[in-house]
C-alpha positions in Angstrom: 125.2 49.0 120.8 122.9 46.2 119.4 125.4 43.6 120.4 125.8 45.1 123.9 122.0 45.3 124.5 121.4 41.8 123.0 124.0 40.2 125.3 123.2 42.0 128.5 122.2 39.8 131.4 120.4 42.5 133.4 117.6 43.1 130.9 115.7 41.5 128.1 115.1 43.9 125.2 113.4 43.5 121.8 115.7 45.4 119.5 114.9 46.8 116.1 118.2 46.6 114.2 118.8 49.9 112.6 119.9 50.3 109.0 121.6 53.6 109.8 121.1 56.8 111.7 121.7 57.8 115.4 118.7 56.1 117.1 118.1 52.5 118.2 114.6 51.4 118.9 114.4 49.1 121.9 111.3 47.3 123.2 111.2 47.2 127.0 108.1 45.2 127.8 110.0 42.1 128.8 112.0 44.1 131.4 109.2 46.1 133.1 109.4 43.8 136.1 112.8 45.4 136.9 111.4 48.9 137.4 110.3 49.8 141.0 106.8 51.2 141.1 108.1 54.4 142.6 109.3 55.4 139.1 105.6 55.7 138.0 104.9 58.3 140.8 108.0 60.6 140.8 106.4 63.7 142.4 103.4 62.6 144.5 104.8 59.3 145.7 103.3 55.8 145.6 99.7 55.8 146.7 99.0 54.2 150.1 96.6 51.6 148.6 99.3 50.4 146.1 100.7 47.1 147.6 103.0 46.0 144.8 106.6 46.9 144.3 106.9 46.1 140.6 104.7 45.5 137.6 105.3 42.9 134.9 103.2 44.1 132.0 101.3 46.9 130.3 98.1 45.3 131.6 99.4 45.7 135.2 100.4 49.3 134.5 96.8 50.0 133.4 95.7 48.9 136.9 97.9 51.3 138.7 96.2 54.0 140.7 96.7 57.1 138.5 100.4 56.7 137.6 102.1 60.0 136.7 104.3 58.5 134.0 104.0 56.0 131.1 106.1 52.8 131.1 108.7 54.2 128.7 109.3 57.4 130.7 109.4 55.5 134.0 111.9 53.0 132.4 114.1 55.8 131.1 114.1 57.5 134.6 115.0 54.1 136.1 117.9 53.5 133.7 119.4 56.9 134.4 118.9 56.8 138.2 120.0 53.2 138.8 122.3 52.4 135.9 123.7 55.8 134.6 122.3 55.1 131.1 120.6 58.0 129.4 117.8 57.2 126.9 115.0 58.9 125.1 111.5 57.4 125.8 109.8 56.4 122.6 106.7 58.5 123.4 108.8 61.5 122.7 108.5 60.7 119.1 104.7 60.0 118.8 101.4 60.9 120.4 99.3 58.2 122.0 96.1 58.1 124.0 96.4 56.7 127.5 95.4 57.8 131.0 98.7 59.7 131.6 98.6 61.8 128.5 95.5 64.1 128.5 
């Protein structure tokens, strides 16, 4: 899996090479620009005042108008919908404080 993700031309991932186990930690920040903004607003739709189609960084995500999902969850939904690849967002394993998790 590490070899496949390292050599993919569709995405640029930062991979933490595992020493064993069933999980592979993958950094997605360098590939956020591939995720359409609609994935941050799955139920209420993209706000009228939002003019961009993509974001390219966490800092840009922080400027979105009340996104429903964090970057990792939006990315996971994007991967399953558009590429048929099921993943588990990292935030499922930890608690963080941001504007989508209250």
